[in-house]
All heavy atoms as TSV, in Angstrom:
chain	resi	resn	atom	element	x	y	z
A	1	MET	N	N	-62.919	22.209	-176.740
A	1	MET	CA	C	-62.936	20.871	-176.166
A	1	MET	C	C	-64.396	20.359	-176.148
A	1	MET	O	O	-65.301	21.066	-175.722
A	1	MET	CB	C	-62.367	20.939	-174.764
A	1	MET	CG	C	-62.336	19.612	-174.056
A	1	MET	SD	S	-61.692	19.793	-172.376
A	1	MET	CE	C	-60.777	18.325	-172.285
A	2	GLN	N	N	-64.570	19.157	-176.572
A	2	GLN	CA	C	-65.873	18.535	-176.629
A	2	GLN	C	C	-66.371	18.133	-175.237
A	2	GLN	O	O	-65.601	17.597	-174.442
A	2	GLN	CB	C	-65.818	17.297	-177.534
A	2	GLN	CG	C	-67.144	16.551	-177.614
A	2	GLN	CD	C	-68.180	17.334	-178.430
A	2	GLN	OE1	O	-67.939	17.670	-179.584
A	2	GLN	NE2	N	-69.292	17.629	-177.816
A	3	LYS	N	N	-67.623	18.484	-174.931
A	3	LYS	CA	C	-68.250	18.023	-173.655
A	3	LYS	C	C	-69.318	17.056	-174.016
A	3	LYS	O	O	-69.839	16.995	-175.151
A	3	LYS	CB	C	-68.800	19.245	-172.898
A	3	LYS	CG	C	-67.722	20.151	-172.370
A	3	LYS	CD	C	-68.315	21.155	-171.387
A	3	LYS	CE	C	-67.284	22.024	-170.823
A	3	LYS	NZ	N	-66.665	21.530	-169.662
A	4	PHE	N	N	-69.732	16.289	-173.008
A	4	PHE	CA	C	-70.756	15.273	-173.194
A	4	PHE	C	C	-71.806	15.376	-172.108
A	4	PHE	O	O	-71.547	15.841	-171.022
A	4	PHE	CB	C	-70.100	13.872	-173.159
A	4	PHE	CG	C	-69.055	13.682	-174.213
A	4	PHE	CD1	C	-67.729	13.976	-173.939
A	4	PHE	CD2	C	-69.395	13.215	-175.457
A	4	PHE	CE1	C	-66.762	13.823	-174.904
A	4	PHE	CE2	C	-68.436	13.076	-176.430
A	4	PHE	CZ	C	-67.124	13.397	-176.164
A	5	LYS	N	N	-73.016	14.925	-172.441
A	5	LYS	CA	C	-74.145	14.976	-171.522
A	5	LYS	C	C	-74.731	13.570	-171.370
A	5	LYS	O	O	-74.956	12.872	-172.352
A	5	LYS	CB	C	-75.187	15.947	-172.019
A	5	LYS	CG	C	-76.429	16.064	-171.147
A	5	LYS	CD	C	-77.296	17.202	-171.577
A	5	LYS	CE	C	-78.280	16.709	-172.610
A	5	LYS	NZ	N	-79.327	17.697	-172.947
A	6	ILE	N	N	-74.969	13.181	-170.120
A	6	ILE	CA	C	-75.638	11.897	-169.851
A	6	ILE	C	C	-77.151	12.123	-169.845
A	6	ILE	O	O	-77.647	13.052	-169.162
A	6	ILE	CB	C	-75.207	11.354	-168.492
A	6	ILE	CG1	C	-73.708	10.956	-168.551
A	6	ILE	CG2	C	-76.051	10.132	-168.116
A	6	ILE	CD1	C	-73.128	10.527	-167.225
A	7	ILE	N	N	-77.838	11.289	-170.574
A	7	ILE	CA	C	-79.302	11.303	-170.536
A	7	ILE	C	C	-79.713	9.976	-169.910
A	7	ILE	O	O	-79.409	8.902	-170.432
A	7	ILE	CB	C	-79.894	11.435	-171.939
A	7	ILE	CG1	C	-79.464	12.804	-172.506
A	7	ILE	CG2	C	-81.421	11.305	-171.920
A	7	ILE	CD1	C	-79.697	12.895	-173.983
A	8	HIS	N	N	-80.336	10.073	-168.716
A	8	HIS	CA	C	-80.681	8.877	-167.955
A	8	HIS	C	C	-82.223	8.854	-167.806
A	8	HIS	O	O	-82.761	9.690	-167.111
A	8	HIS	CB	C	-80.003	8.880	-166.607
A	8	HIS	CG	C	-80.276	7.654	-165.787
A	8	HIS	ND1	N	-80.536	7.720	-164.433
A	8	HIS	CD2	C	-80.345	6.345	-166.108
A	8	HIS	CE1	C	-80.734	6.509	-163.981
A	8	HIS	NE2	N	-80.630	5.665	-164.993
A	9	GLU	N	N	-82.842	7.899	-168.428
A	9	GLU	CA	C	-84.297	7.752	-168.320
A	9	GLU	C	C	-84.633	6.907	-167.102
A	9	GLU	O	O	-84.759	5.706	-167.163
A	9	GLU	CB	C	-84.866	7.102	-169.571
A	9	GLU	CG	C	-84.622	7.937	-170.836
A	9	GLU	CD	C	-85.118	7.240	-172.087
A	9	GLU	OE1	O	-86.319	7.244	-172.279
A	9	GLU	OE2	O	-84.259	6.704	-172.810
A	10	ARG	N	N	-84.700	7.593	-165.937
A	10	ARG	CA	C	-84.859	6.888	-164.659
A	10	ARG	C	C	-86.149	6.077	-164.583
A	10	ARG	O	O	-86.212	5.077	-163.880
A	10	ARG	CB	C	-84.827	7.885	-163.474
A	10	ARG	CG	C	-83.420	8.280	-163.144
A	10	ARG	CD	C	-83.391	9.055	-161.829
A	10	ARG	NE	N	-82.935	8.164	-160.777
A	10	ARG	CZ	C	-83.579	7.926	-159.639
A	10	ARG	NH1	N	-84.706	8.526	-159.368
A	10	ARG	NH2	N	-83.095	7.105	-158.746
A	11	ASP	N	N	-87.171	6.495	-165.286
A	11	ASP	CA	C	-88.451	5.747	-165.238
A	11	ASP	C	C	-88.287	4.356	-165.852
A	11	ASP	O	O	-89.018	3.430	-165.521
A	11	ASP	CB	C	-89.574	6.522	-165.913
A	11	ASP	CG	C	-89.239	6.920	-167.368
A	11	ASP	OD1	O	-88.077	7.275	-167.636
A	11	ASP	OD2	O	-90.153	6.830	-168.198
A	12	LEU	N	N	-87.273	4.189	-166.745
A	12	LEU	CA	C	-87.020	2.870	-167.328
A	12	LEU	C	C	-86.040	2.039	-166.506
A	12	LEU	O	O	-85.925	0.856	-166.720
A	12	LEU	CB	C	-86.476	3.054	-168.758
A	12	LEU	CG	C	-87.363	3.764	-169.767
A	12	LEU	CD1	C	-86.660	3.922	-171.068
A	12	LEU	CD2	C	-88.686	3.021	-169.936
A	13	CYS	N	N	-85.316	2.687	-165.598
A	13	CYS	CA	C	-84.288	2.012	-164.795
A	13	CYS	C	C	-84.895	0.912	-163.950
A	13	CYS	O	O	-85.923	1.109	-163.299
A	13	CYS	CB	C	-83.595	3.039	-163.918
A	13	CYS	SG	S	-82.305	2.337	-162.845
A	14	ILE	N	N	-84.246	-0.266	-163.975
A	14	ILE	CA	C	-84.739	-1.407	-163.183
A	14	ILE	C	C	-83.908	-1.624	-161.902
A	14	ILE	O	O	-84.186	-2.536	-161.138
A	14	ILE	CB	C	-84.771	-2.713	-164.005
A	14	ILE	CG1	C	-83.393	-3.069	-164.558
A	14	ILE	CG2	C	-85.812	-2.573	-165.140
A	14	ILE	CD1	C	-83.314	-4.435	-165.223
A	15	GLY	N	N	-82.904	-0.771	-161.697
A	15	GLY	CA	C	-82.132	-0.839	-160.466
A	15	GLY	C	C	-81.182	-2.021	-160.382
A	15	GLY	O	O	-80.857	-2.472	-159.282
A	16	CYS	N	N	-80.686	-2.483	-161.522
A	16	CYS	CA	C	-79.811	-3.661	-161.508
A	16	CYS	C	C	-78.400	-3.320	-160.998
A	16	CYS	O	O	-77.698	-4.215	-160.524
A	16	CYS	CB	C	-79.739	-4.285	-162.883
A	16	CYS	SG	S	-78.808	-3.303	-164.085
A	17	GLY	N	N	-77.997	-2.071	-161.084
A	17	GLY	CA	C	-76.694	-1.651	-160.584
A	17	GLY	C	C	-75.518	-1.869	-161.545
A	17	GLY	O	O	-74.372	-1.675	-161.167
A	18	ALA	N	N	-75.811	-2.288	-162.773
A	18	ALA	CA	C	-74.730	-2.565	-163.705
A	18	ALA	C	C	-73.918	-1.293	-163.997
A	18	ALA	O	O	-72.679	-1.347	-164.087
A	18	ALA	CB	C	-75.270	-3.124	-165.026
A	19	CYS	N	N	-74.586	-0.173	-164.114
A	19	CYS	CA	C	-73.891	1.099	-164.374
A	19	CYS	C	C	-72.977	1.495	-163.211
A	19	CYS	O	O	-71.841	1.899	-163.396
A	19	CYS	CB	C	-74.871	2.182	-164.716
A	19	CYS	SG	S	-76.121	2.477	-163.452
A	20	ALA	N	N	-73.488	1.324	-161.990
A	20	ALA	CA	C	-72.711	1.663	-160.814
A	20	ALA	C	C	-71.501	0.736	-160.647
A	20	ALA	O	O	-70.454	1.157	-160.203
A	20	ALA	CB	C	-73.580	1.618	-159.574
A	21	ALA	N	N	-71.665	-0.529	-161.062
A	21	ALA	CA	C	-70.560	-1.462	-160.990
A	21	ALA	C	C	-69.526	-1.120	-162.066
A	21	ALA	O	O	-68.318	-1.219	-161.842
A	21	ALA	CB	C	-71.058	-2.889	-161.198
A	22	ALA	N	N	-69.978	-0.693	-163.244
A	22	ALA	CA	C	-69.072	-0.413	-164.380
A	22	ALA	C	C	-68.365	0.947	-164.180
A	22	ALA	O	O	-67.231	1.077	-164.655
A	22	ALA	CB	C	-69.851	-0.414	-165.655
A	23	CYS	N	N	-69.032	1.871	-163.528
A	23	CYS	CA	C	-68.468	3.235	-163.428
A	23	CYS	C	C	-68.812	3.829	-162.043
A	23	CYS	O	O	-69.549	4.813	-161.938
A	23	CYS	CB	C	-69.024	4.073	-164.550
A	23	CYS	SG	S	-68.190	5.660	-164.776
A	24	PRO	N	N	-68.227	3.274	-160.990
A	24	PRO	CA	C	-68.581	3.763	-159.612
A	24	PRO	C	C	-68.152	5.190	-159.350
A	24	PRO	O	O	-68.686	5.833	-158.447
A	24	PRO	CB	C	-67.847	2.767	-158.723
A	24	PRO	CG	C	-66.740	2.216	-159.514
A	24	PRO	CD	C	-67.262	2.212	-160.954
A	25	GLY	N	N	-67.260	5.717	-160.159
A	25	GLY	CA	C	-66.855	7.108	-159.973
A	25	GLY	C	C	-67.927	8.099	-160.311
A	25	GLY	O	O	-67.902	9.218	-159.795
A	26	ASN	N	N	-68.893	7.684	-161.159
A	26	ASN	CA	C	-69.940	8.652	-161.546
A	26	ASN	C	C	-71.345	8.112	-161.367
A	26	ASN	O	O	-72.305	8.817	-161.545
A	26	ASN	CB	C	-69.753	9.119	-162.989
A	26	ASN	CG	C	-70.598	10.344	-163.284
A	26	ASN	OD1	O	-70.586	11.301	-162.497
A	26	ASN	ND2	N	-71.333	10.339	-164.357
A	27	TRP	N	N	-71.517	6.834	-161.009
A	27	TRP	CA	C	-72.854	6.272	-160.870
A	27	TRP	C	C	-73.009	5.700	-159.480
A	27	TRP	O	O	-72.093	5.048	-158.921
A	27	TRP	CB	C	-73.057	5.160	-161.917
A	27	TRP	CG	C	-73.236	5.750	-163.285
A	27	TRP	CD1	C	-72.248	6.024	-164.165
A	27	TRP	CD2	C	-74.432	6.148	-163.880
A	27	TRP	NE1	N	-72.769	6.615	-165.295
A	27	TRP	CE2	C	-74.125	6.690	-165.149
A	27	TRP	CE3	C	-75.777	6.121	-163.496
A	27	TRP	CZ2	C	-75.086	7.182	-166.028
A	27	TRP	CZ3	C	-76.721	6.619	-164.348
A	27	TRP	CH2	C	-76.373	7.130	-165.621
A	28	ALA	N	N	-74.182	5.911	-158.878
A	28	ALA	CA	C	-74.477	5.408	-157.547
A	28	ALA	C	C	-75.937	4.969	-157.513
A	28	ALA	O	O	-76.753	5.415	-158.315
A	28	ALA	CB	C	-74.238	6.481	-156.518
A	29	MET	N	N	-76.233	4.117	-156.590
A	29	MET	CA	C	-77.581	3.694	-156.397
A	29	MET	C	C	-78.276	4.659	-155.393
A	29	MET	O	O	-77.708	4.987	-154.359
A	29	MET	CB	C	-77.641	2.252	-155.815
A	29	MET	CG	C	-76.966	1.229	-156.754
A	29	MET	SD	S	-77.573	1.233	-158.455
A	29	MET	CE	C	-79.233	0.581	-158.221
A	30	ASP	N	N	-79.462	5.116	-155.761
A	30	ASP	CA	C	-80.199	6.087	-154.953
A	30	ASP	C	C	-81.055	5.346	-153.926
A	30	ASP	O	O	-81.216	4.117	-153.983
A	30	ASP	CB	C	-81.054	6.957	-155.891
A	30	ASP	CG	C	-81.346	8.326	-155.318
A	30	ASP	OD1	O	-80.895	8.619	-154.181
A	30	ASP	OD2	O	-82.065	9.083	-155.966
A	31	LYS	N	N	-81.673	6.113	-153.038
A	31	LYS	CA	C	-82.516	5.521	-151.975
A	31	LYS	C	C	-83.691	4.728	-152.525
A	31	LYS	O	O	-84.169	3.812	-151.872
A	31	LYS	CB	C	-83.073	6.638	-151.064
A	31	LYS	CG	C	-81.977	7.314	-150.248
A	31	LYS	CD	C	-82.622	8.419	-149.411
A	31	LYS	CE	C	-81.734	9.656	-149.438
A	31	LYS	NZ	N	-82.378	10.805	-148.908
A	32	ASP	N	N	-84.163	5.144	-153.718
A	32	ASP	CA	C	-85.320	4.423	-154.287
A	32	ASP	C	C	-84.917	3.143	-155.042
A	32	ASP	O	O	-85.787	2.485	-155.627
A	32	ASP	CB	C	-86.106	5.357	-155.214
A	32	ASP	CG	C	-85.331	5.780	-156.461
A	32	ASP	OD1	O	-84.149	5.377	-156.611
A	32	ASP	OD2	O	-85.916	6.512	-157.286
A	33	GLY	N	N	-83.656	2.760	-154.974
A	33	GLY	CA	C	-83.231	1.540	-155.606
A	33	GLY	C	C	-82.807	1.689	-157.062
A	33	GLY	O	O	-82.422	0.719	-157.688
A	34	LYS	N	N	-82.916	2.892	-157.596
A	34	LYS	CA	C	-82.528	3.139	-158.964
A	34	LYS	C	C	-81.183	3.880	-158.974
A	34	LYS	O	O	-80.817	4.533	-158.000
A	34	LYS	CB	C	-83.604	3.967	-159.704
A	34	LYS	CG	C	-84.911	3.192	-159.844
A	34	LYS	CD	C	-85.868	3.986	-160.708
A	34	LYS	CE	C	-87.142	3.181	-160.916
A	34	LYS	NZ	N	-87.978	3.764	-161.954
A	35	SER	N	N	-80.510	3.784	-160.105
A	35	SER	CA	C	-79.222	4.458	-160.197
A	35	SER	C	C	-79.383	5.926	-160.581
A	35	SER	O	O	-80.443	6.345	-161.054
A	35	SER	CB	C	-78.347	3.750	-161.253
A	35	SER	OG	O	-78.916	3.919	-162.513
A	36	LYS	N	N	-78.299	6.692	-160.362
A	36	LYS	CA	C	-78.300	8.062	-160.774
A	36	LYS	C	C	-76.839	8.494	-161.010
A	36	LYS	O	O	-75.934	8.044	-160.286
A	36	LYS	CB	C	-78.946	8.988	-159.786
A	36	LYS	CG	C	-78.222	9.122	-158.458
A	36	LYS	CD	C	-78.908	10.151	-157.580
A	36	LYS	CE	C	-78.091	10.408	-156.346
A	36	LYS	NZ	N	-78.694	11.446	-155.506
A	37	PRO	N	N	-76.643	9.335	-162.011
A	37	PRO	CA	C	-75.261	9.832	-162.238
A	37	PRO	C	C	-74.956	10.922	-161.233
A	37	PRO	O	O	-75.808	11.705	-160.865
A	37	PRO	CB	C	-75.322	10.382	-163.648
A	37	PRO	CG	C	-76.770	10.742	-163.858
A	37	PRO	CD	C	-77.566	9.778	-163.023
A	38	LYS	N	N	-73.689	10.962	-160.779
A	38	LYS	CA	C	-73.247	12.026	-159.885
A	38	LYS	C	C	-73.057	13.326	-160.651
A	38	LYS	O	O	-73.318	14.435	-160.149
A	38	LYS	CB	C	-71.966	11.619	-159.199
A	38	LYS	CG	C	-72.099	10.355	-158.326
A	38	LYS	CD	C	-70.781	9.894	-157.776
A	38	LYS	CE	C	-70.970	8.563	-157.029
A	38	LYS	NZ	N	-69.644	8.025	-156.626
A	39	LYS	N	N	-72.580	13.195	-161.908
A	39	LYS	CA	C	-72.417	14.360	-162.793
A	39	LYS	C	C	-73.126	14.026	-164.089
A	39	LYS	O	O	-73.016	12.912	-164.618
A	39	LYS	CB	C	-70.936	14.620	-163.065
A	39	LYS	CG	C	-70.184	15.217	-161.912
A	39	LYS	CD	C	-68.709	15.404	-162.247
A	39	LYS	CE	C	-68.519	16.368	-163.396
A	39	LYS	NZ	N	-67.119	16.594	-163.745
A	40	ILE	N	N	-73.830	15.020	-164.684
A	40	ILE	CA	C	-74.498	14.819	-165.931
A	40	ILE	C	C	-73.698	15.387	-167.094
A	40	ILE	O	O	-73.643	14.833	-168.178
A	40	ILE	CB	C	-75.895	15.459	-165.879
A	40	ILE	CG1	C	-76.767	14.703	-164.900
A	40	ILE	CG2	C	-76.571	15.459	-167.271
A	40	ILE	CD1	C	-78.116	15.317	-164.636
A	41	LEU	N	N	-72.986	16.520	-166.845
A	41	LEU	CA	C	-72.135	17.098	-167.889
A	41	LEU	C	C	-70.719	16.633	-167.654
A	41	LEU	O	O	-70.172	16.725	-166.554
A	41	LEU	CB	C	-72.213	18.613	-167.810
A	41	LEU	CG	C	-73.530	19.218	-168.279
A	41	LEU	CD1	C	-73.529	20.737	-168.077
A	41	LEU	CD2	C	-73.836	18.896	-169.737
A	42	LEU	N	N	-70.112	16.123	-168.704
A	42	LEU	CA	C	-68.768	15.510	-168.620
A	42	LEU	C	C	-67.784	16.183	-169.550
A	42	LEU	O	O	-68.144	16.493	-170.705
A	42	LEU	CB	C	-68.854	14.040	-168.953
A	42	LEU	CG	C	-69.915	13.195	-168.264
A	42	LEU	CD1	C	-70.034	11.844	-168.972
A	42	LEU	CD2	C	-69.557	12.998	-166.806
A	43	ASP	N	N	-66.530	16.324	-169.091
A	43	ASP	CA	C	-65.483	16.740	-170.005
A	43	ASP	C	C	-64.894	15.556	-170.736
A	43	ASP	O	O	-64.327	15.677	-171.804
A	43	ASP	CB	C	-64.350	17.434	-169.173
A	43	ASP	CG	C	-64.787	18.752	-168.596
A	43	ASP	OD1	O	-65.610	19.450	-169.246
A	43	ASP	OD2	O	-64.298	19.105	-167.520
A	44	ASP	N	N	-65.033	14.375	-170.144
A	44	ASP	CA	C	-64.483	13.115	-170.713
A	44	ASP	C	C	-65.487	12.018	-170.430
A	44	ASP	O	O	-66.028	11.913	-169.335
A	44	ASP	CB	C	-63.126	12.830	-170.029
A	44	ASP	CG	C	-62.488	11.572	-170.565
A	44	ASP	OD1	O	-62.762	11.198	-171.713
A	44	ASP	OD2	O	-61.738	10.938	-169.789
A	45	ILE	N	N	-65.759	11.209	-171.422
A	45	ILE	CA	C	-66.741	10.117	-171.263
A	45	ILE	C	C	-66.271	9.132	-170.207
A	45	ILE	O	O	-67.028	8.637	-169.401
A	45	ILE	CB	C	-67.045	9.436	-172.610
A	45	ILE	CG1	C	-67.749	10.364	-173.547
A	45	ILE	CG2	C	-67.873	8.177	-172.372
A	45	ILE	CD1	C	-68.000	9.793	-174.923
A	46	GLY	N	N	-64.974	8.807	-170.246
A	46	GLY	CA	C	-64.434	7.843	-169.278
A	46	GLY	C	C	-65.201	6.536	-169.284
A	46	GLY	O	O	-65.599	6.011	-170.337
A	47	CYS	N	N	-65.491	6.021	-168.099
A	47	CYS	CA	C	-66.189	4.724	-167.947
A	47	CYS	C	C	-67.692	4.861	-168.130
A	47	CYS	O	O	-68.405	3.882	-168.101
A	47	CYS	CB	C	-65.850	4.112	-166.608
A	47	CYS	SG	S	-66.337	5.129	-165.176
A	48	ASN	N	N	-68.197	6.064	-168.366
A	48	ASN	CA	C	-69.628	6.252	-168.522
A	48	ASN	C	C	-70.182	5.551	-169.760
A	48	ASN	O	O	-71.344	5.104	-169.736
A	48	ASN	CB	C	-69.990	7.733	-168.571
A	48	ASN	CG	C	-69.837	8.363	-167.208
A	48	ASN	OD1	O	-70.659	8.186	-166.332
A	48	ASN	ND2	N	-68.745	9.115	-167.031
A	49	GLN	N	N	-69.395	5.383	-170.818
A	49	GLN	CA	C	-69.877	4.656	-171.974
A	49	GLN	C	C	-70.000	3.169	-171.635
A	49	GLN	O	O	-70.968	2.523	-172.055
A	49	GLN	CB	C	-68.910	4.814	-173.170
A	49	GLN	CG	C	-69.461	4.235	-174.452
A	49	GLN	CD	C	-70.781	4.859	-174.878
A	49	GLN	OE1	O	-70.816	6.047	-175.119
A	49	GLN	NE2	N	-71.827	4.077	-175.016
A	50	THR	N	N	-69.126	2.647	-170.828
A	50	THR	CA	C	-69.223	1.275	-170.356
A	50	THR	C	C	-70.455	1.115	-169.510
A	50	THR	O	O	-71.186	0.091	-169.629
A	50	THR	CB	C	-67.959	0.849	-169.548
A	50	THR	OG1	O	-66.806	1.036	-170.387
A	50	THR	CG2	C	-68.049	-0.599	-169.097
A	51	ALA	N	N	-70.769	2.100	-168.670
A	51	ALA	CA	C	-71.989	2.063	-167.856
A	51	ALA	C	C	-73.204	2.031	-168.777
A	51	ALA	O	O	-74.143	1.222	-168.542
A	51	ALA	CB	C	-72.049	3.273	-166.940
A	52	ALA	N	N	-73.240	2.854	-169.789
A	52	ALA	CA	C	-74.372	2.890	-170.728
A	52	ALA	C	C	-74.501	1.567	-171.466
A	52	ALA	O	O	-75.579	1.017	-171.611
A	52	ALA	CB	C	-74.216	4.038	-171.708
A	53	ASP	N	N	-73.376	1.035	-171.910
A	53	ASP	CA	C	-73.385	-0.224	-172.676
A	53	ASP	C	C	-73.799	-1.417	-171.829
A	53	ASP	O	O	-74.347	-2.374	-172.338
A	53	ASP	CB	C	-72.005	-0.495	-173.278
A	53	ASP	CG	C	-71.642	0.491	-174.367
A	53	ASP	OD1	O	-72.530	1.225	-174.877
A	53	ASP	OD2	O	-70.412	0.596	-174.675
A	54	SER	N	N	-73.538	-1.329	-170.500
A	54	SER	CA	C	-73.882	-2.449	-169.601
A	54	SER	C	C	-75.330	-2.440	-169.164
A	54	SER	O	O	-75.797	-3.426	-168.588
A	54	SER	CB	C	-72.958	-2.431	-168.398
A	54	SER	OG	O	-73.231	-1.317	-167.567
A	55	CYS	N	N	-76.061	-1.388	-169.438
A	55	CYS	CA	C	-77.437	-1.282	-168.981
A	55	CYS	C	C	-78.335	-2.227	-169.805
A	55	CYS	O	O	-78.449	-2.091	-171.004
A	55	CYS	CB	C	-77.939	0.168	-169.168
A	55	CYS	SG	S	-79.659	0.393	-168.695
A	56	PRO	N	N	-79.013	-3.174	-169.112
A	56	PRO	CA	C	-79.838	-4.133	-169.836
A	56	PRO	C	C	-81.082	-3.549	-170.453
A	56	PRO	O	O	-81.637	-4.116	-171.392
A	56	PRO	CB	C	-80.164	-5.192	-168.789
A	56	PRO	CG	C	-80.050	-4.503	-167.502
A	56	PRO	CD	C	-78.974	-3.443	-167.657
A	57	VAL	N	N	-81.547	-2.401	-169.944
A	57	VAL	CA	C	-82.735	-1.770	-170.502
A	57	VAL	C	C	-82.425	-0.535	-171.357
A	57	VAL	O	O	-83.310	0.166	-171.799
A	57	VAL	CB	C	-83.806	-1.435	-169.422
A	57	VAL	CG1	C	-84.322	-2.700	-168.782
A	57	VAL	CG2	C	-83.206	-0.509	-168.364
A	58	GLN	N	N	-81.114	-0.298	-171.543
A	58	GLN	CA	C	-80.621	0.797	-172.373
A	58	GLN	C	C	-81.278	2.168	-172.065
A	58	GLN	O	O	-81.709	2.877	-172.922
A	58	GLN	CB	C	-80.844	0.440	-173.835
A	58	GLN	CG	C	-80.100	-0.819	-174.254
A	58	GLN	CD	C	-80.280	-1.195	-175.683
A	58	GLN	OE1	O	-81.297	-0.861	-176.315
A	58	GLN	NE2	N	-79.354	-1.931	-176.242
A	59	CYS	N	N	-81.303	2.465	-170.757
A	59	CYS	CA	C	-81.915	3.772	-170.322
A	59	CYS	C	C	-80.857	4.859	-170.148
A	59	CYS	O	O	-81.185	5.948	-169.667
A	59	CYS	CB	C	-82.740	3.594	-169.072
A	59	CYS	SG	S	-81.815	3.213	-167.587
A	60	ILE	N	N	-79.607	4.612	-170.590
A	60	ILE	CA	C	-78.540	5.608	-170.464
A	60	ILE	C	C	-77.998	5.891	-171.873
A	60	ILE	O	O	-77.603	4.969	-172.573
A	60	ILE	CB	C	-77.386	5.095	-169.582
A	60	ILE	CG1	C	-77.890	4.722	-168.200
A	60	ILE	CG2	C	-76.256	6.136	-169.509
A	60	ILE	CD1	C	-76.880	3.924	-167.392
A	61	GLN	N	N	-78.013	7.183	-172.218
A	61	GLN	CA	C	-77.412	7.607	-173.459
A	61	GLN	C	C	-76.385	8.692	-173.138
A	61	GLN	O	O	-76.612	9.465	-172.201
A	61	GLN	CB	C	-78.439	8.154	-174.445
A	61	GLN	CG	C	-79.286	7.075	-175.146
A	61	GLN	CD	C	-80.409	6.594	-174.248
A	61	GLN	OE1	O	-81.084	7.392	-173.644
A	61	GLN	NE2	N	-80.595	5.297	-174.203
A	62	ILE	N	N	-75.354	8.783	-173.959
A	62	ILE	CA	C	-74.368	9.819	-173.826
A	62	ILE	C	C	-74.294	10.559	-175.129
A	62	ILE	O	O	-74.109	9.917	-176.186
A	62	ILE	CB	C	-72.983	9.291	-173.408
A	62	ILE	CG1	C	-73.106	8.559	-172.073
A	62	ILE	CG2	C	-71.986	10.431	-173.351
A	62	ILE	CD1	C	-71.903	7.776	-171.695
A	63	GLU	N	N	-74.514	11.854	-175.078
A	63	GLU	CA	C	-74.545	12.659	-176.305
A	63	GLU	C	C	-73.571	13.817	-176.186
A	63	GLU	O	O	-73.318	14.345	-175.103
A	63	GLU	CB	C	-75.947	13.269	-176.531
A	63	GLU	CG	C	-76.996	12.219	-176.766
A	63	GLU	CD	C	-78.353	12.838	-177.061
A	63	GLU	OE1	O	-78.526	14.076	-176.915
A	63	GLU	OE2	O	-79.286	12.098	-177.434
A	64	PRO	N	N	-72.942	14.196	-177.324
A	64	PRO	CA	C	-72.100	15.377	-177.293
A	64	PRO	C	C	-72.933	16.610	-177.083
A	64	PRO	O	O	-74.070	16.689	-177.559
A	64	PRO	CB	C	-71.436	15.374	-178.690
A	64	PRO	CG	C	-72.175	14.380	-179.514
A	64	PRO	CD	C	-73.008	13.515	-178.624
A	65	VAL	N	N	-72.388	17.547	-176.361
A	65	VAL	CA	C	-73.061	18.831	-176.130
A	65	VAL	C	C	-72.733	19.716	-177.335
A	65	VAL	O	O	-71.571	19.847	-177.714
A	65	VAL	CB	C	-72.603	19.501	-174.810
A	65	VAL	CG1	C	-73.180	20.878	-174.662
A	65	VAL	CG2	C	-72.965	18.611	-173.642
A	66	LYS	N	N	-73.762	20.289	-177.917
A	66	LYS	CA	C	-73.551	21.103	-179.137
A	66	LYS	C	C	-73.234	22.552	-178.763
A	66	LYS	O	O	-73.573	23.064	-177.770
A	66	LYS	CB	C	-74.787	21.049	-180.000
A	66	LYS	CG	C	-75.010	19.681	-180.514
A	66	LYS	CD	C	-76.239	19.579	-181.361
A	66	LYS	CE	C	-76.444	18.139	-181.820
A	66	LYS	NZ	N	-77.661	17.948	-182.531
């Protein structure tokens, strides 16, 4: 079974909340105003691809785990 890994470049995050709005099950806004994933390793991409696609600064990538 294929697994996936979220790569989130937090230093590029502008804290817009688009990812958290698109995928609230795995994305939340942290105390510093930036988003963070609740889980980094995934069995299923689910709404996380929508979260990545909605990011205006493209700081979220999802890659298959080799």
